[in-house]
N, C-alpha and C positions, 0 to 999 in steps of 0.2 A: 364341679358338678356333684350335687348331693343326690343320693338315692335313698328314698324312704323305705322302711321295712314293709314288706307285704303283710297282709293279715296273718298268714301262716307263720311268718317269721316273728311277728309280734307275739303270737301265742307261745312260740318256743321260748322267746326271751322272758316272758312272764313265768313260764314253768322253770326256767333256769334260776331266776331270782327267788322264786318261792322255794324251790328245792335247796338252793344254797342257804337261805335263811333257816330252814328247818334243819339242815345238815349242821350248821354252826351251833344251833341250840342243842342238838343232840350231843355234839362233841363237848360242849360246855357242861352238860349234865354228867357226861362220863368222866371228864377230867376233874370235876369237883366232887366226884363220888356221890352225887345226889342219886344217881342210878348206877348200880354196879352189877345187877343180875344179868347174866348172859342172855337169857331168853327175852327179857324186857328190852335190852339193848338191840337185840336182833330185830324185834318188832319196830322199835323206834327208827333204826337205820333203814328198814325196809320202806318207811313212809317217804323220805326224800328220794329213795331209789325208784319207787313206783311212780312218783310225780314226774321225775325226769326221764325215766327209762322205759315207761310202759310201751311207747310206740316202737322202740327198738326191739323189745321182746315180741311184740305182735308181728312186726315185719319178719323177724327171724323165724317165727313159727310158720308164717305163710310161705316163706321161701323154702323152708324144709319140706313143707307139704307139696310144693310144686317142683321139688327136685333141685332147687337152687340153694345148695347148702353153703358153699364156701364164699361168703361175702363178709363185709365188715360188721353187719348186724349179728351174724353167727359168731364171729370172733369176740365181739363185745359181750354178747350174752354168755358164752361159755366162760370167758375170763372173769366176769363179775359174779356169776353164780358160783364159780369155783372159789373165788375169794371169800364169799359168804360161807361156803362150806368149810374153809380153813380158819374161819373166825376173824378174818381181816375185813371187818365191816366198814370202817372208814375208807379203806382203800377201794373197796368195791363201789361205794357210792361216788367216790372221787373220780374213778375211772369213767363211770357213766356220765357224770356231770361235765367233766372236761371234754369228753367225746362229743356231747351235745353242744358245748360251746364251740368246738371246732366245726361241727356240722353247720351251726348257725352262721359262723364266719364264712364258711365255704359257700353257703347259699347266698349270702349277701354279696360276696365277690362275683359270683356268676351273674346275679341280677344286675350288678353294677356294670359288668362288661356288656351284657345284652342291652342295657339301657343306653350305654355309650354309643353303640351302633344304631340303636333305634332312634335316639335323638339326632345323631349325626345324619342318618338317612331319612329324616323326617321330611321327605319330599313328596309324599303322596298327596295329590290335590284333593280337597274336600268336595269341590263342586265346579261346575262350568256354567257361564252365563251365555245362553244362546238367544239370538234375536228371533222373535216370533210376533208378527202383526204389530210391529212398532214398539214392543215392550220386551224387557229382559225376563227370561225364565231360568231359574236355577235347575240344572239337571245333573245327574251323576256323570262323571267323565266317561264312564263305560258306555253311555248311551250315544256319544258323539260318533258321527260318520264322516268319512272323507268328503271334503267340500263344504261342510257346515261352516257358518260364520259365527264366531264367538267373540264376546267382549271381555277383555281382561282389565279390571279396574286396578288403580294403584293399591299396593299392599296385598294383592291376590297372587296366588301361585299359578304359573302357566300350567293348564291341565293336560294338554297334549301337544305334540310337535305340530308346528304350522308355519305359515308365512304371513307377515304383517301386511295388511291391505291398506290401512291408514293409521296415522298416529305415530308418535315417537316417544321413547322412554329409555330409562336405564334399567337393566336387569341385574339383580343380585344372583350370581351363579355360585356363590361360595359353597353351598351344600353339595354341589356337583363337582366343582373344580378345585376347591380350597382357595380360590383366588378372591381376595377381598375387594379388588378394583371392579366397579360395576361395568357392565358391557352395554354400550349404547346400541339401540336398534331403531330403524326407520322403516318406512314403507318399502317392501321388497325384501327385507331381511328375514332370515329364518329365526324362529324362536324355539327353544327346547323345553319340553315339559320338565317341571321341577324347579325352574328358576322363579324368582319373585319379582313381580313388576313393582318398581320403586316409585315412579312418578306419574307419567302420562297415561292416558286411556288408549288402549290398543284394540283395533279390530283385526282379528286373525282368521285366516282360512285354514281349516284343519287339513293336515297332510296325511296323518295316520290315525287310525283308531287307537284308543287308549292301550289296548293289549299289545300293540306293536310299537308304542312310543318309547322314548328313551327312559322315562321314569319307571315304566313297568319292567323294562328289561333290567335296569339297574337293581331294582328292588328284588326281582327274582334271583338275580345273580348273588346278591348279598345274603338273602335268606337261605340259599342253597350252599353257601360257602362252607358252612360248618359240616356238611355231609362229606366233603372231600377232605379226608383226613390225611395228615402228613404221615410219612413212614414211621417217624418217631411215635406219633399217637397210636398207630396200629401196633407198633412194637409193645408199647405200654399196655395196651388192651390184651394182647396175647400173653405178655409177661404176667399180668395179674391173674389171668385165667389158670396158669399153671403154678404161679408163685404161691397163691393162697392155699390150695390143697397141699402143696409141698410143706409149707411151714406148719400146717395143722398136723400133718403126719410126723414131722420132726418133733413137735410139741408133745404128741401122744407118745412117741418113743422116749422122749426125755422124761415123761412122767412115769413110764412103766419099766423100762429096761434097767436103769440103775438100781431101783429097789429089788427087782426080781433077780438080776444077775449078781449084784454086789451086796445085797442085803441092806441097802441104805433105807432110811425112813421115808415112807411114801409122802408124808406131808411136805417135807422139804423139796422133793423133786416135783411134786404136783404144783407147788407154789412157783418154782422156776418155770415150769411149763406154761402156767397162766400168764406170768410176766412176758414170756416168749410170745404168746398169742397177742397180747396187747401191742407189743412193739411191732409185730409183723404186719399190722393193718396197712394196706397200700394206699390209703387215702391221699397222702401227700402227692403221689405221682398221678393217680387216677384223676384228681381234680386239677392240679396245677398245670399239667402239660397241655391239655386241651384249652384251659383258660389262657395260657400264654399265647397259643396260636390265634385264638379268638380275639384276644386283645391286640395282637399284632395286626390282624386284618382290620380291626376297628381303627387303630392308630394310622394305618395307611389310608383308610377311607377318609379320615379327617383331613388328609393332605391331598385329596382328589385322586387317590390311587386305589383302584378297585382290584383286589386280588381274589380270584375265584375259589380259593380253598387253601387250607394249610399245606397241602402237598406242593402247590406251586410256590408258596412262601418258603418252604424248606429248600426246594430246588434252587430258588433264586439266591438263598443264603449261601449255597455251595457253588454258585456260578463263578467261573474263572475267566470266561471269554464273553465279551459283549460285542455283537455285530450290529451295525447301524445301516439302515437305508439312508440315502443321502437327501434327495429332494423332498422337502416337506417334513423331514425328521431332523436333520442337522442344519439344513438350509431352508430359507423361507420360500424359495421358488421365484424370488425377484432378483433380477440381475443388476450388477453395478459395473461401471467401467474400471478396469484394474490396470490397464496399460494403454498409453497413447504413443504410437511409434510413427513419427513422420518420416518421409523419404525425401531425399534431395534437399532443397532449400526451404521446404515447408516447415513451419514451426508447429509445436504442439497446439498452441492456441488457435492457429489458423486451421489446422486439420480438424480440431474439435468443432470450430465454428461452421466449416463447410458441412460436416456430417450432421450437426444439429439442425441447420437450416434445411438441408435436403430431406431430413427425416421429420420435419416439423408437422406434417399432416398424417404421419403413419401412426397406426394404433398398435404396432408390434411392440412386445415388451422390451426388446433391445433398443428400439427407437425412443421409448420413454426413458430408458436408462441414459442414453446419449444426451437427451434434453436436460435430464437432471444433473448430469456431470457438467454440462455447459453452464447452467445456473443463471443465465441471463434471459431477459425478455426476447422472444423471437420476433424479429422484424419481418413480417410476412410480405412486406412491400418489395423486398429484394428477391423473393422466391417466385418462380413461375414454371409453367410446363412440368408439373410433377406427375410422374408415372410410376406406379408401384407394381412390381411383378411378384406374384405370390411365390414364396419359397426361395426368392433370389435377392430382392432388395428394391431400391428406388433410384430413379434418375430425375434430375431437376436442374433448372437454371438458377444459379445463385449469383446475384450481382453480375449477370450477363455471362457467367462462365458455366459450362456443362459439368455437372457433378454426378458421379455414380457412387452409391453407398450400398454395399451388399456383400454377398459371398463371392467366392472365386468363379462360380458359374455365371453370375451376372457380368463380371468383368470379361470372362472368356467370350461371352456373346457379343461383346463390343470390341473384341480383338485385343484386349489388354491382359497380359499374363501376370499372375502373382509372382513376385520375385522369389528365387530360391532362398531357403533359410528362414522363411517366415514360420514361426512355431505353430503347431497344430492347436486346435481348441476353438472355442466360440469366438469368432472375430468378425468385424465388419471392415471390409477393404474400401478405400476411397480413391477415386481418380478425379482429376480436375483437367478438363479439356483434353482428355485422352491420355494423360500421363499419370502413372501410379503415384499417389500422394502419401500413402501410408495406411496404417490400419489401427483399429481400436479393439482391444481384447476385453472380454467380459468374464465375470465369475458370478455364480449364484451367491447371494448374500447369506452368510452364516447367521443363525439365530443368536440373539444376544448371549444366552447362557450355554451355547453349544460347547465352547472351549472349556468352560468351567465344569460342564457335565463330564467330559472325558477326563479332565484332571482329577475330579472328585472320585470317579470310578477307580482310577489307579491308586489313589490314596486309600481306598477301601479294600485294596488287595486284588483287584481285577488284573490278571496277568497280561491279557492281550485284548486290544480293541481293534476292530476291523470295520470296513465300510464296503457295501455292495451298491453299485450304481449303474445305470444305463448311460450315464454321461461319458464324454470322451475322456481319454487318458489324461490329457493336460488339465482339464477341469477337475477331475477326481484327485489328481496328485496335488493340485493347489489347495483343495479343501482339506485333504488329509494332513498336509504339512501345516496348514494354518491352525487346525484344531488339535494336532498332536496325536493323530490316530496312527496306530502301529503299521497297519497294512490295508490295502484296498484292492478291489477288483472292479475294473471299469468296462464300459461297453457291453453290459449284460442285458439281454432281453429278459422280460419278466419270468419266463419259464426257466431261464438259465440261473436265476438267483438261488433256486433250491440246490442245484449242484454246487454252486459257489459256496453256499453255506455248509454243505456237507464236506467240501474240501477243507474249509476252515475248522470244522468240528473234528475232522480226522487229524489235522496237524496241530491245532492249538487247544482242542476242546477241554482238556482237564476234566474236572468233575462234571460240569455242565456248561451249556452255551445258551445265552439269551440273545434273541433277535429283536431289534426295535424298529418298527415300521410305522408308517402313517395310517395304516389300517384301511386303506382304500383299495390298493391293488397288491397287497402283500400277504393275503390270506394263506397261500400255499407255504410261504417261508415261515410265517408265524406259527403255523401248525407243525412244521418240521422241526423247529428249534425245541430244545428242552424246556425253555420258557419263552413264550411269545408275548412281547410287550407292544401293545398298540398305543401310539401317542397321538394326542390331538384328536381324540375319537368321540368328542361330544356329538352324539346323534348319529354316529356311523354304525349301521347295523353289521357290516362286515367285520369291523373291529371287535365289537362286543361278542360276536359269535366265534371268531377264529382265535382271539387272543386269550392268554391265561391271566394276563395282567393288563388292565386298561387304565391309561393315564387320561384324565378328563380334560386336559388342556394340552397346548403344544410346547410346553417348556421342557427342553431336554434335561434340565437339572433334576426333574422329577424321577428320572431313571436312577440317578445316584441316590435320591431319597428312598426309592423303593428298595434298592439293594441294602442301604443302611438300616432301614427298619427290619428287613428280613434277617439280616445278620445279627442285629441286636436281639430280636425275638428268639432266634435259634440259640444264641449265647445264653439267654435267660433259661431256656429249656434245658440246656446242658448243665447249667449251674444247679437247677432244681434236681435233676437226675443224680448228679454226683453227690450233692448235699444230702438228699433224702436217703439214698441207698447207703452212703457212707455212714451216716449217723445210725441208721437202723441196723446195719450189719455189725457195727461196733457194739451197740447196746445188746443186740441178740447174743453176741459172743459172751458179753458180761453176764447176761441173764442165764445162759446155759451153764456158766461157771459159778453162778450163785452170788455174783458181786452186785447185781442190779436189783433195786427194789421196784415196787409198783409205781412209785413216783417217777423214777427215771423212765419207766415204761410209758407213763402218761406223756412225758416230754417228748420221747422218741416218736410217739404217735401224734398227739394233738399239737404239741409244740412245733414239731417239724412241719406238719401240715400247714399250720398258720404262717410260719416263716416262708414256706415255699409259695403259698398263695399270695402273700404280700409281695414277694419278689415277682411273681407272675403278673400282678396288677400294675407293675411298672410299664408294661407294654401299652396300657391304656393311655399313658401320658406322652406317647411318642409325638413329636412335632417335627416340622421340616428342619428346625435348627438342631 
């Protein structure tokens, strides 16, 4: 992605080029002794200095007038004017010139990061087509009301959340979810604002006004993310507030005390103090740290991960425990047959056939799982007298034999007891002609990337993974073992999940604990965790409100991606802090000792800032891989 310079940046670049050209010409005149008079050289060097530095001088004067003395404008003004006073004309111009080069680079980097998110989140719909008296009228999405009928043409963006009345198409959801595979929709399906209609014409009934739609909520969340600063950002802000006055005071002492107390020459120590001031400018930290967090949030958004602020990104980077909800988060909520256990002389194939034929007319999810496991065409001619009892199961005649398929209560009602030793969990028991024939056990189907998500989290340094579920002990244990989860708590009511999470936080919490839920009924737990991550929350109001991080699809692997991005972002932040402070303190010590020149000071200021910003811009290139 290329980012063009803004008009202001273009003017600054022209000034830099003009000042540099004049600066080179003046140096040539001085070095060739064409001009050697000090007064004339001063006037000549003041020309490029004024071209490149007039705005810095103006800002410094305005800030002093308003009581805001200690900033980079003040430091640069004092340092360069002092250099002129000491007769170091080239150094004075060079400091201001390179400072402006650094400022231009910083401005460009910030613009690039903002454009990255702006382009990424370019999901705001331009208009909506509403039917009126047999013709289409373009209106602002904000004018739509619940119940309005809109037309979405191929290539247009879905303006508001709604339900398809007629038509079918594929929707491009990449700007929301990061998923490149289109999503097919037909009549009766919900469509989410911000998606792009790729092929067919859709008639949609509006479900929510624009202000309450998914796209409006996402845009509001992204736009406000910068306001929620990480602790490191707040530390740098406070640090700069006290650091700058402190170094000005040290520089003043450096310029005055040695000459007064030791009789040293004033010019030598004033020169050291000016170099000290140039080095001390905190631009590298003040710009690169917020830029790193902003870039990290943008990189996460590119992968369909919306982080509500730098504070949550930093907390996620320090997370050592991740707790998952089970159904809808790690598992799909659809069941599969995991065990077929016949009794007596019954074979597995016979038991499955009787169960599948008896359940052939049932709409229960477990019945569908039995038929899927059977995998053969159902011969309904051999099935008769089907009776389904809600909450218990079915009875039917299959090939002339009476078959019961259901839970223990159904069998007890017919005088058949479940044999001892049958394991607990979700099961369908089968009897044939009053005799116990065996049982089928079921488990919720794990999502394709669930096991990989848990494995990736452990590779990223997550020390403990846990699962909270309302399912039975046997089902929870099976899922935990299958996915490699360290611990679990089963049989929890929704209100008990909060206390379950608190127990885990007290035992395994470490630095912080993240909770991952499906965003529908997990709002209390999401709010209680150090970081609440709502997964599969496309269009879920509860998730967007309660969670700190919102994953816009239901891929569990995105949890590991979010942790990876946050850790890399925080690592880059720490790199910049250590590098910037290390170089500055090193050069400051050399400056105080008289071993650093103004050129080393320029590197310690502008050079370090540019390197730190380049490092921070790496966060803009984060991808899922």
